[in-house]
N, CA, C and O of each residue as an XYZ file, in Angstrom:
840
protein
N     113.711     68.932    125.796
C     114.430     70.242    125.915
C     114.790     70.694    124.675
O     114.559     71.821    124.237
N     115.586     69.448    123.891
C     116.263     69.795    122.694
C     115.093     70.132    121.781
O     115.369     70.956    120.909
N     113.903     69.694    121.793
C     113.209     70.186    121.099
C     112.239     71.383    121.246
O     111.438     71.714    120.372
N     112.360     71.866    122.184
C     112.048     73.428    122.800
C     112.891     74.239    122.172
O     112.409     75.243    121.648
N     114.171     74.021    122.088
C     115.273     74.820    121.727
C     115.047     75.135    119.989
O     115.172     76.233    119.446
N     114.713     73.941    119.384
C     114.495     73.986    118.183
C     113.550     74.884    117.631
O     113.627     75.668    116.685
N     112.451     74.544    118.592
C     111.084     75.160    118.145
C     111.195     76.735    118.375
O     110.501     77.530    117.740
N     112.087     77.100    119.295
C     112.022     78.222    119.420
C     113.234     79.194    118.374
O     113.122     80.328    117.907
N     114.139     78.391    118.297
C     114.628     78.817    117.261
C     114.150     78.955    115.628
O     114.629     79.684    114.759
N     113.358     78.266    115.566
C     112.406     78.122    114.361
C     111.685     79.293    114.038
O     111.704     80.000    113.030
N     110.922     79.373    115.298
C     109.701     80.564    115.480
C     110.820     82.184    115.069
O     110.539     83.069    114.262
N     111.968     82.089    115.884
C     112.862     83.313    115.797
C     113.128     83.257    114.495
O     112.979     84.403    114.072
N     113.386     82.668    113.782
C     113.573     82.928    112.250
C     112.683     83.114    111.459
O     112.775     83.732    110.399
N     111.570     82.502    111.986
C     110.174     83.206    110.961
C     109.862     84.339    111.320
O     109.385     84.997    110.396
N     109.952     85.100    112.714
C     109.660     86.399    112.890
C     110.708     87.401    112.247
O     110.431     88.518    111.811
N     111.900     86.836    112.263
C     113.380     87.867    111.612
C     112.791     88.076    110.352
O     112.607     89.206    109.902
N     112.416     86.800    109.622
C     112.204     86.764    108.209
C     111.101     87.479    107.907
O     111.175     88.116    106.856
N     110.079     87.559    108.536
C     108.580     88.379    108.428
C     108.846     89.903    108.672
O     108.281     90.836    108.100
N     110.121     89.995    109.937
C     110.688     91.609    109.865
C     111.242     92.024    108.542
O     110.722     92.934    107.896
N     112.174     91.441    108.180
C     112.806     91.875    107.082
C     111.897     91.984    105.767
O     112.117     92.866    104.938
N     111.080     91.242    105.646
C     109.996     91.423    104.514
C     109.167     92.661    104.451
O     108.989     93.462    103.534
N     108.694     92.603    105.706
C     107.805     94.157    106.212
C     108.474     95.204    105.977
O     107.910     96.075    105.315
N     110.054     95.470    106.503
C     110.910     96.660    106.141
C     111.061     96.338    104.912
O     111.147     97.476    104.450
N     111.154     95.688    104.068
C     111.594     95.942    102.693
C     110.181     96.391    101.950
O     110.146     97.049    100.910
N     109.108     95.948    102.624
C     107.795     96.597    101.887
C     107.609     97.660    102.316
O     106.734     98.191    101.633
N     107.985     98.375    103.182
C     107.895     99.803    103.949
C     108.829    100.329    102.866
O     108.372    101.129    102.049
N     110.126     99.935    102.795
C     111.208    100.768    101.970
C     110.758    101.151    100.608
O     110.864    102.238    100.040
N     110.117     99.784    100.109
C     109.398     99.947     98.709
C     108.325    101.316     98.519
O     108.201    102.198     97.670
N     107.683    100.982     99.726
C     106.405    102.033     99.686
C     107.019    103.691     99.983
O     106.518    104.723     99.537
N     108.057    103.595    100.734
C     108.479    104.838    100.994
C     109.101    105.458     99.430
O     108.852    106.604     99.057
N     109.925    104.499     98.637
C     110.521    104.782     97.627
C     109.659    105.478     96.312
O     109.859    106.431     95.559
N     108.700    104.556     96.460
C     107.392    104.569     95.368
C     106.545    105.706     95.350
O     106.107    106.276     94.351
N     106.323    106.030     96.729
C     105.324    107.042     97.029
C     105.226    108.428     96.706
O     104.190    109.019     96.403
N     106.844    109.103     96.827
C     106.864    110.313     96.278
C     106.481    110.333     94.457
O     105.952    111.307     93.922
N     106.823    109.226     93.805
C     106.772    109.206     92.410
C     105.187    109.118     92.094
O     104.787    109.585     91.027
N     104.020    108.360     93.262
C     103.023    108.773     92.779
C     101.989    109.916     93.608
O     100.770    109.998     93.454
N     102.625    110.547     94.290
C     102.522    111.637     95.310
C     102.557    113.162     94.477
O     101.777    114.114     94.465
N     103.914    112.876     93.769
C     104.227    114.139     93.030
C     103.608    114.252     91.559
O     103.451    115.357     91.040
N     103.363    113.407     91.098
C     103.086    113.150     89.727
C     102.113    114.050     89.281
O     102.361    114.434     88.138
N     101.066    114.540     89.778
C      99.969    115.182     89.712
C     100.059    116.338     90.212
O      99.443    117.246     89.653
N     100.720    116.571     91.201
C     100.763    117.845     91.831
C     101.880    118.573     91.295
O     101.904    119.802     91.365
N     103.012    117.764     90.647
C     104.100    118.455     90.017
C     103.543    119.212     88.770
O     103.973    120.343     88.540
N     102.595    118.636     87.940
C     101.986    118.842     86.719
C     101.570    120.238     87.541
O     102.267    121.208     87.245
N     100.451    120.476     88.603
C      99.969    121.596     88.767
C     100.758    122.413     89.368
O     100.325    123.564     89.414
N     102.006    122.189     89.963
C     102.649    122.958     90.558
C     103.652    123.974     89.474
O     103.895    125.162     89.686
N     104.043    123.336     88.533
C     104.339    123.650     87.403
C     103.652    124.504     86.468
O     104.327    125.091     85.621
N     102.228    124.676     86.511
C     101.466    125.272     85.793
C     101.192    126.634     86.582
O     100.848    126.936     87.725
N     101.541    127.358     85.310
C     101.398    129.131     85.931
C      99.987    129.524     86.676
O      98.976    128.888     86.379
N      99.944    130.358     87.443
C      98.380    131.020     88.121
C      97.725    131.607     86.733
O      98.248    132.195     85.785
N      96.476    131.242     86.976
C      95.600    132.050     85.845
C      95.737    133.527     85.197
O      95.472    133.945     84.069
N      96.266    134.164     86.380
C      96.464    135.076     86.201
C      98.156    135.340     85.434
O      98.313    136.197     84.565
N      98.827    134.823     85.727
C      99.908    135.160     84.439
C      99.898    134.395     83.366
O     100.848    134.203     82.607
N      98.488    133.813     83.270
C      98.510    133.009     81.731
C      98.388    134.449     80.633
O      97.914    135.568     80.832
N      98.884    133.981     79.723
C      99.006    135.129     78.425
C      97.555    135.345     78.144
O      96.853    134.523     78.733
N      96.899    136.206     77.420
C      95.702    136.054     77.246
C      95.872    136.132     75.537
O      96.629    136.965     75.039
N      95.204    135.320     74.826
C      95.074    135.445     73.210
C      94.103    136.148     72.732
O      92.919    135.924     72.981
N      94.595    137.208     71.884
C      93.558    138.001     70.954
C      92.532    137.641     70.587
O      92.858    136.761     69.790
N      91.255    137.692     70.587
C      90.137    137.459     69.959
C      90.249    137.426     68.460
O      90.784    138.431     67.991
N      89.848    136.452     67.545
C      90.035    136.832     66.439
C      88.814    137.603     65.951
O      87.786    137.681     66.623
N      88.953    138.121     64.859
C      87.847    138.904     64.504
C      87.886    139.562     62.964
O      88.806    139.274     62.198
N      87.053    140.263     62.667
C      87.024    140.733     61.129
C      87.878    141.699     60.664
O      88.053    142.640     61.439
N      88.542    141.735     59.465
C      89.386    142.100     58.789
C      89.239    143.995     58.572
O      88.106    144.471     58.505
N      90.094    144.635     58.508
C      89.571    145.925     58.224
C      90.970    146.357     57.491
O      91.866    146.775     58.225
N      91.178    146.288     56.243
C      92.338    146.198     55.536
C      93.308    145.366     56.160
O      93.191    144.149     56.307
N      94.287    146.075     56.528
C      95.730    145.219     57.353
C      95.522    144.882     58.494
O      96.177    143.947     58.957
N      94.484    145.592     59.333
C      93.919    145.642     60.549
C      93.108    144.308     60.851
O      92.362    143.866     59.977
N      93.262    143.550     62.276
C      92.189    142.559     62.649
C      91.459    143.787     63.798
O      92.154    144.523     64.499
N      90.117    143.794     63.790
C      89.348    144.137     64.498
C      88.935    142.764     65.436
O      88.439    141.748     64.950
N      89.298    142.987     67.116
C      89.063    141.845     67.834
C      87.766    141.847     68.848
O      87.522    140.950     69.654
N      86.835    143.264     68.605
C      85.657    143.065     68.902
C      85.663    143.796     69.802
O      84.565    144.294     70.048
N      86.919    144.243     70.770
C      86.630    144.587     72.007
C      87.320    145.772     72.500
O      87.739    145.964     73.641
N      87.393    146.692     71.287
C      88.205    148.135     71.567
C      89.368    147.813     70.721
O      89.541    148.781     69.980
N      90.216    146.928     70.497
C      91.424    147.144     70.044
C      91.449    146.316     68.475
O      90.628    145.527     68.006
N      92.642    146.810     67.941
C      93.043    146.328     66.300
C      94.238    145.928     66.566
O      94.943    146.427     67.443
N      94.618    144.830     65.702
C      96.024    144.610     65.515
C      96.730    144.592     64.146
O      96.414    143.661     63.404
N      97.642    145.482     63.697
C      98.255    145.620     62.845
C      99.104    144.441     62.404
O     100.121    143.989     62.930
N      98.172    143.880     60.847
C      98.824    142.421     60.855
C     100.770    142.680     60.129
O     101.660    141.830     60.123
N     100.830    143.916     59.693
C     101.907    144.198     59.161
C     102.981    144.557     60.021
O     104.120    144.541     59.554
N     102.782    144.897     61.279
C     103.519    145.190     62.056
C     103.348    144.093     64.096
O     103.986    144.250     65.136
N     102.602    143.464     63.857
C     101.965    143.079     65.159
C     101.467    143.851     65.998
O     100.732    143.294     66.813
N     101.626    145.208     66.132
C     101.665    145.839     67.498
C      99.620    145.923     67.130
O      99.007    145.855     66.065
N      99.206    146.066     68.358
C      98.089    146.058     68.672
C      97.873    147.406     69.204
O      98.615    147.828     70.091
N      96.824    148.183     68.689
C      95.951    149.444     69.077
C      95.121    149.596     69.841
O      94.613    148.495     70.051
N      94.487    150.620     70.619
C      93.506    150.898     70.956
C      92.517    151.519     70.151
O      92.832    152.703     70.271
N      91.526    151.487     69.408
C      90.924    151.754     68.453
C      90.276    153.559     68.754
O      89.953    154.352     67.870
N      90.248    153.784     70.172
C      89.730    154.775     70.331
C      91.033    155.716     70.974
O      91.904    155.314     71.745
N      90.897    156.887     70.487
C      92.095    158.088     71.131
C      91.467    158.044     72.810
O      90.258    157.904     72.993
N      92.402    158.174     73.930
C      92.161    158.348     75.016
C      90.961    159.489     75.288
O      91.010    160.564     74.690
N      89.991    159.215     76.135
C      88.759    160.214     76.185
C      87.596    159.729     75.566
O      86.485    159.886     76.073
N      87.775    159.179     74.555
C      86.744    158.475     73.879
C      86.364    156.562     73.697
O      87.267    155.729     73.617
N      85.135    156.274     73.670
C      84.864    154.632     73.839
C      83.665    154.737     73.090
O      83.189    155.797     72.684
N      83.189    153.604     72.919
C      82.159    153.157     72.234
C      82.525    152.687     70.934
O      83.583    153.096     70.456
N      81.673    151.737     70.167
C      81.950    150.927     68.792
C      82.527    151.828     67.831
O      83.368    151.391     67.044
N      82.245    152.795     67.808
C      82.863    153.975     66.951
C      83.694    155.337     67.510
O      83.971    156.349     66.865
N      83.983    155.046     68.843
C      84.665    155.880     69.142
C      83.624    157.098     69.525
O      84.088    158.141     69.985
N      82.216    156.946     69.328
C      81.421    158.236     69.489
C      81.003    158.721     70.960
O      80.194    159.638     71.096
N      81.586    158.068     72.058
C      80.960    158.684     73.190
C      82.243    159.314     73.880
O      83.376    158.926     73.592
N      81.975    160.367     74.861
C      83.254    161.060     75.394
C      83.724    162.268     74.835
O      83.065    162.819     73.953
N      84.789    162.746     75.246
C      85.368    163.827     74.600
C      87.093    163.630     74.288
O      87.794    163.034     75.106
N      87.548    164.088     73.273
C      89.289    163.597     73.393
C      89.612    164.316     74.496
O      89.071    165.382     74.792
N      90.682    163.653     75.272
C      91.306    163.919     76.294
C      93.126    164.656     75.658
O      93.820    164.170     74.765
N      93.400    165.775     76.419
C      94.435    166.131     75.787
C      95.643    166.434     76.801
O      95.494    167.355     77.604
N      96.753    165.742     76.793
C      97.708    165.811     77.676
C      99.396    166.621     77.535
O      99.972    166.918     76.489
N      99.755    166.773     78.590
C     101.230    167.275     78.263
C     102.166    166.048     77.838
O     101.622    164.944     77.843
N     103.260    166.105     77.541
C     103.914    165.079     77.597
C     104.093    164.310     78.379
O     103.754    163.149     78.151
N     104.594    164.604     79.393
C     105.028    164.061     80.737
C     103.382    163.262     81.324
O     103.263    162.130     81.792
N     102.264    164.309     81.091
C     100.796    163.403     81.518
C     100.668    162.065     80.732
O     100.328    160.988     81.222
N     100.993    162.304     79.452
C     100.731    161.580     78.580
C     101.459    160.101     78.955
O     100.862    159.027     78.882
N     102.638    160.234     79.305
C     103.604    159.026     79.227
C     103.276    158.310     80.852
O     103.693    157.184     81.127
N     102.477    159.152     81.841
C     101.904    158.574     83.202
C     100.359    158.115     82.524
O      99.914    157.012     82.842
N      99.865    158.669     81.935
C      98.640    157.945     81.663
C      98.979    156.468     80.832
O      98.298    155.445     80.890
N      99.893    156.623     80.262
C     100.121    155.143     79.627
C      99.902    154.426     80.838
O      98.866    153.997     81.347
N     100.940    154.391     81.146
C     101.062    153.721     82.353
C     100.023    152.976     83.419
O      99.999    151.842     83.898
N      99.296    153.981     83.543
C      97.646    153.961     84.357
C      96.604    152.976     83.590
O      95.646    152.493     84.194
N      96.806    152.766     82.496
C      95.935    152.181     81.876
C      95.520    150.748     82.099
O      96.470    149.995     82.315
N      94.152    150.117     82.098
C      94.368    148.839     82.294
C      93.394    148.406     81.056
O      92.244    148.633     81.432
N      93.392    147.979     79.993
C      92.111    147.771     79.122
C      92.025    146.653     78.179
O      92.991    146.119     77.635
N      90.834    146.353     78.033
C      90.634    144.782     77.383
C      91.284    143.677     78.057
O      91.320    142.540     77.587
N      91.802    144.024     79.175
C      92.333    142.651     80.178
C      94.075    142.629     79.594
O      94.756    141.620     79.412
N      94.447    143.925     79.408
C      96.039    144.102     79.043
C      96.235    145.254     80.196
O      95.198    145.733     80.655
N      97.416    145.705     80.666
C      97.927    146.369     81.340
C      99.264    147.109     80.992
O      99.874    147.805     81.804
N      99.639    146.894     79.750
C     101.097    147.200     79.014
C     100.825    148.156     78.157
O     101.673    148.181     77.265
N     100.141    148.822     78.061
C      99.956    149.682     77.058
C     100.885    151.030     77.562
O     101.276    151.338     78.688
N     101.048    151.631     76.369
C     102.026    152.367     76.048
C     102.066    153.402     75.100
O     101.580    153.082     74.015
N     102.697    155.065     75.222
C     102.745    155.689     74.287
C     103.359    155.194     73.281
O     104.226    154.423     73.691
N     103.326    155.284     71.716
C     103.981    154.625     70.818
C     105.329    155.265     70.277
O     105.301    156.443     69.920
N     106.060    154.814     70.231
C     107.565    155.309     69.362
C     107.069    155.946     68.431
O     105.943    155.761     67.969
N     107.942    156.827     68.042
C     107.353    157.699     66.634
C     107.258    157.386     65.566
O     106.510    157.881     64.724
N     108.292    156.179     65.388
C     107.892    155.370     64.341
C     107.094    154.280     64.265
O     106.889    153.632     63.239
N     106.613    154.055     65.406
C     105.030    153.173     65.482
C     104.101    153.827     65.005
O     103.449    153.460     64.027
N     103.867    155.196     65.822
C     102.982    156.270     65.419
C     102.927    156.115     64.007
O     101.926    155.568     63.544
N     104.000    156.573     63.097
C     103.919    156.959     61.520
C     103.034    155.722     61.090
O     102.041    156.007     60.420
N     103.262    154.328     61.395
C     102.613    153.234     60.678
C     101.085    153.952     60.662
O     100.571    154.011     59.545
N     100.539    154.337     61.450
C      99.180    154.759     61.399
C      98.788    155.695     60.179
O      97.619    155.626     59.800
N      99.540    156.452     59.610
C      99.055    157.709     58.811
C      98.926    156.749     57.709
O      99.635    155.777     57.452
N      97.915    157.190     57.121
C      97.453    156.628     55.606
C      96.989    157.789     54.581
O      95.973    158.471     54.713
N      98.097    157.894     53.351
C      97.790    159.007     52.431
C      97.012    158.319     51.497
O      97.553    157.339     50.985
N      95.920    158.584     51.164
C      95.141    157.950     49.821
C      95.367    158.461     48.908
O      95.011    157.935     47.853
N      96.205    159.979     48.893
C      96.646    160.232     47.377
C      98.341    160.258     47.345
O      99.054    161.088     46.780
N      98.730    159.127     48.104
C     100.302    159.189     48.221
C     100.894    160.327     48.991
O     100.262    161.200     49.587
N     102.230    160.197     48.897
C     103.318    161.438     49.779
C     103.834    161.821     48.961
O     104.219    161.252     47.939
N     103.964    163.328     49.431
C     105.140    164.359     48.879
C     106.372    164.323     49.107
O     106.632    163.266     49.681
N     107.136    164.854     48.973
C     108.972    164.715     48.955
C     109.017    165.074     50.372
O     109.944    164.780     51.127
N     108.059    165.669     50.663
C     108.551    166.162     52.510
C     108.094    165.502     53.539
O     108.218    165.817     54.722
N     107.349    164.209     52.920
C     106.778    163.336     53.767
C     105.440    163.186     54.386
O     105.054    162.368     55.221
N     104.775    164.220     53.754
C     103.351    164.734     53.913
C     102.529    163.854     52.899
O     102.940    163.392     51.835
N     101.401    163.735     53.403
C     100.128    163.321     52.513
C     100.097    164.445     51.257
O     100.365    165.647     51.260
N      99.718    163.665     50.332
C      99.670    164.957     49.052
C      98.301    165.310     49.351
O      97.482    164.654     49.995
N      98.165    166.431     48.796
C      96.735    167.291     48.676
C      96.074    166.682     48.248
O      96.516    165.982     47.337
N      94.491    166.534     48.639
C      93.358    165.516     48.254
C      93.323    164.596     49.204
O      92.190    164.159     49.408
N      94.220    164.121     49.898
C      94.247    162.954     50.684
C      93.176    162.966     51.760
O      93.080    164.026     52.379
N      92.562    162.229     52.009
C      91.470    162.109     52.934
C      92.161    162.191     54.394
O      93.177    161.640     54.819
N      91.015    163.300     55.166
C      91.425    163.671     56.546
C      90.435    163.273     57.369
O      89.279    163.232     56.949
N      90.712    162.969     58.495
C      92.136    162.959     58.863
C      92.991    161.701     58.141
O      92.396    160.740     57.653
N      94.278    161.806     58.131
C      94.984    160.441     57.544
C      95.133    159.272     58.110
O      96.242    158.904     58.498
N      94.277    158.684     58.210
C      94.263    157.463     59.469
C      93.111    156.437     58.199
O      92.408    156.776     57.247
N      93.470    154.981     58.919
C      92.532    154.398     58.497
C      91.082    154.443     59.483
O      90.869    153.918     60.576
N      90.404    155.098     58.814
C      89.244    155.825     59.787
C      87.941    154.487     59.931
O      86.980    154.508     60.700
N      88.233    153.600     59.117
C      87.280    152.260     59.628
C      87.764    151.568     60.807
O      86.968    151.105     61.625
N      89.064    151.466     60.948
C      89.700    150.975     62.193
C      89.871    151.764     63.195
O      89.817    151.324     64.344
N      90.098    153.028     62.936
C      90.227    154.250     64.056
C      89.127    155.366     63.827
O      89.341    156.479     63.345
N      88.032    154.919     64.216
C      86.744    155.694     63.633
C      86.942    156.805     64.680
O      87.659    156.633     65.666
N      86.079    158.301     64.355
C      86.039    159.279     65.108
C      87.490    160.024     65.331
O      87.608    160.944     66.141
N      88.743    159.463     64.414
C      89.782    160.371     64.880
C      89.656    161.676     64.625
O      88.788    162.006     63.816
N      90.583    162.822     65.327
C      90.216    164.114     65.320
C      91.470    164.215     64.701
O      92.501    163.577     64.917
N      91.187    165.276     63.752
C      92.420    166.184     63.004
C      93.234    166.522     63.982
O      92.857    167.622     64.384
N      94.093    166.184     64.542
C      94.919    166.787     65.592
C      96.550    165.894     65.809
O      96.807    164.747     65.443
N      97.222    166.621     66.334
C      98.820    166.135     66.840
C      98.568    165.411     68.060
O      98.151    165.900     69.111
N      98.937    163.862     67.770
C      99.162    162.916     68.718
C     100.665    163.050     69.356
O     101.573    163.417     68.610
N     100.897    162.797     70.538
C     102.281    162.438     71.313
C     102.749    160.883     70.867
O     101.987    159.920     70.947
N     103.692    160.832     70.538
C     104.652    159.960     70.805
C     105.510    159.710     71.821
O     105.893    160.787     72.278
N     106.007    158.755     72.407
C     106.857    158.470     73.365
C     108.326    158.687     73.246
O     109.133    158.399     74.130
N     108.702    159.372     71.747
C     109.939    159.435     71.449
C     110.374    160.919     71.983
O     109.635    161.848     71.657
N     111.478    161.191     72.748
C     111.769    162.455     72.981
C     112.610    163.055     72.030
O     112.946    162.236     71.174
N     113.138    164.322     71.836
C     113.858    164.458     70.838
C     115.546    164.579     71.637
O     115.808    165.072     72.734
N     116.270    164.091     70.870
C     117.617    163.524     71.555
C     118.334    164.878     71.754
O     119.193    164.946     72.633
N     118.006    166.095     70.907
C     118.536    167.136     70.827
C     118.051    168.410     71.784
O     118.685    169.441     72.010
N     116.811    168.049     72.248
C     116.262    168.856     72.943
C     115.472    168.412     73.934
O     114.534    167.699     73.577
N     115.610    168.675     75.280
C     115.154    167.464     76.482
C     113.607    168.382     76.607
O     112.770    167.853     77.338
N     113.279    169.475     76.052
C     112.177    170.215     76.205
C     111.019    169.608     75.029
O     110.021    170.307     74.855
N     111.124    168.580     74.390
C     110.532    168.843     73.278
C     110.308    167.161     72.926
O     111.107    166.336     73.368
N     109.355    166.834     72.240
C     109.376    165.230     71.744
C     108.686    165.184     70.345
O     108.406    166.260     69.818
N     108.401    164.047     69.723
C     108.100    163.959     68.261
C     106.527    163.520     68.545
O     105.976    162.671     69.245
N     106.118    164.515     67.660
C     104.497    164.295     67.425
C     104.077    163.455     65.635
O     104.820    162.933     64.804
N     102.852    163.638     65.654
C     102.400    163.351     64.399
C     101.156    163.886     64.043
O     100.171    163.420     64.616
N     100.967    164.973     63.025
C      99.928    165.554     63.091
C      98.641    164.739     61.835
O      98.933    164.508     60.662
N      97.663    164.518     62.282
C      97.020    163.698     61.208
C      96.128    164.330     60.260
O      95.569    163.727     59.344
N      95.989    165.823     60.561
C      95.820    166.772     59.318
C      96.435    166.253     57.756
O      95.770    166.140     56.726
N      97.773    166.007     57.916
C      98.287    165.993     56.920
C      99.314    164.934     56.878
O     100.038    164.805     55.891
N      99.420    164.014     58.131
C     100.327    163.126     58.390
C     101.750    163.348     58.200
O     102.580    162.724     57.539
N     101.826    164.208     58.808
C     103.511    164.492     59.048
C     103.651    164.553     60.189
O     102.780    164.894     60.990
N     105.059    164.149     60.508
C     105.574    164.288     61.742
C     106.459    165.854     62.485
O     106.435    166.842     61.752
N     107.009    165.969     63.541
C     107.540    167.136     63.877
C     107.949    167.158     65.224
O     107.714    166.253     66.024
N     108.307    167.766     65.368
C     108.778    168.177     67.463
C     107.739    169.375     67.773
O     107.369    170.336     67.099
N     107.416    168.914     69.087
C     106.758    169.905     69.602
C     106.829    170.142     71.284
O     106.547    169.250     72.083
N     107.205    171.336     71.622
C     107.218    171.253     72.986
C     106.465    170.385     74.207
O     105.247    170.224     74.127
N     107.030    169.962     75.066
C     106.350    169.110     75.656
C     105.272    169.399     76.588
O     104.488    168.540     76.992
N     105.246    170.810     76.971
C     104.162    171.279     77.514
C     102.518    171.451     76.870
O     101.487    171.668     77.508
N     102.697    171.268     75.378
C     101.719    171.457     74.740
C     100.666    170.414     75.172
O     101.025    169.473     75.880
N      99.340    170.543     74.765
C      98.453    169.426     75.338
C      97.917    169.133     74.105
O      97.397    169.966     73.363
N      98.058    167.766     73.840
C      97.910    166.650     72.550
C      97.134    165.697     72.725
O      97.004    165.286     73.878
N      96.531    165.185     71.851
C      96.085    163.802     71.841
C      96.975    162.526     72.076
O      98.176    162.483     71.811
N      96.281    161.550     72.574
C      97.354    160.104     72.694
C      96.346    158.828     72.149
O      95.130    158.804     72.337
N      96.960    158.005     71.587
C      96.782    156.719     71.259
C      97.681    155.971     71.582
O      98.855    156.096     71.232
N      97.086    154.828     72.517
C      97.912    153.890     73.104
C      97.984    152.833     72.262
O      97.145    152.626     71.386
N      99.326    151.862     72.552
C      99.734    150.775     71.569
C     100.268    149.678     72.816
O     100.693    150.076     73.900
N     100.158    148.283     72.443
C     101.214    147.722     73.383
C     101.833    146.305     71.764
O     101.355    146.072     70.654
N     102.681    145.913     72.300
C     103.374    145.072     71.517
C     102.794    143.778     70.728
O     103.400    143.208     69.821
N     101.468    143.395     71.245
C     100.702    142.605     70.906
C     101.070    141.027     70.811
O     100.691    140.275     69.913
N     102.022    140.619     72.108
C     102.612    139.744     72.452
C     101.538    138.884     73.409
O     101.895    137.838     73.950
């Protein structure tokens, strides 16, 4: 009878020890598995969706201070701004297709918001200071800020911005003292001035290039 009790006690201890060992193994598995499970998925979780990844501009050929990306855009290496090579309404490698579109200032502002081009949707009207950076005076500038007589017209790098018409182009900068006017650049002479927002002018869009 005593031997039976000893045998029973022995097997109870064995089962108890086995249970403890099994519990410990299960606990270790629970604690360790999140590290295994969450390792790669965490990396995927932190990776932004493809649609949110920034598109890097394609490197291309140099045109003076500009880089032609071959997709209808150029980047000014001095300012970092990316421009559409063609004014709105024109297309093609040399902006030879279409017809120059002209907008009132309000229409121009809306047009810029609606454009999705070359994989970017953050196009906008340039500020007057940004637009003035496109002026190229082959004979220098006079005391009034216009290109000197004899300068090539239109007063812009025509390789970077082909088929540019000698016309006034809207900026996105309103006139502080006159709510009915905004700044423009006239690419006949490279000068800038204010015009009533009801005028129909050309536009060339820009983005910050980042």
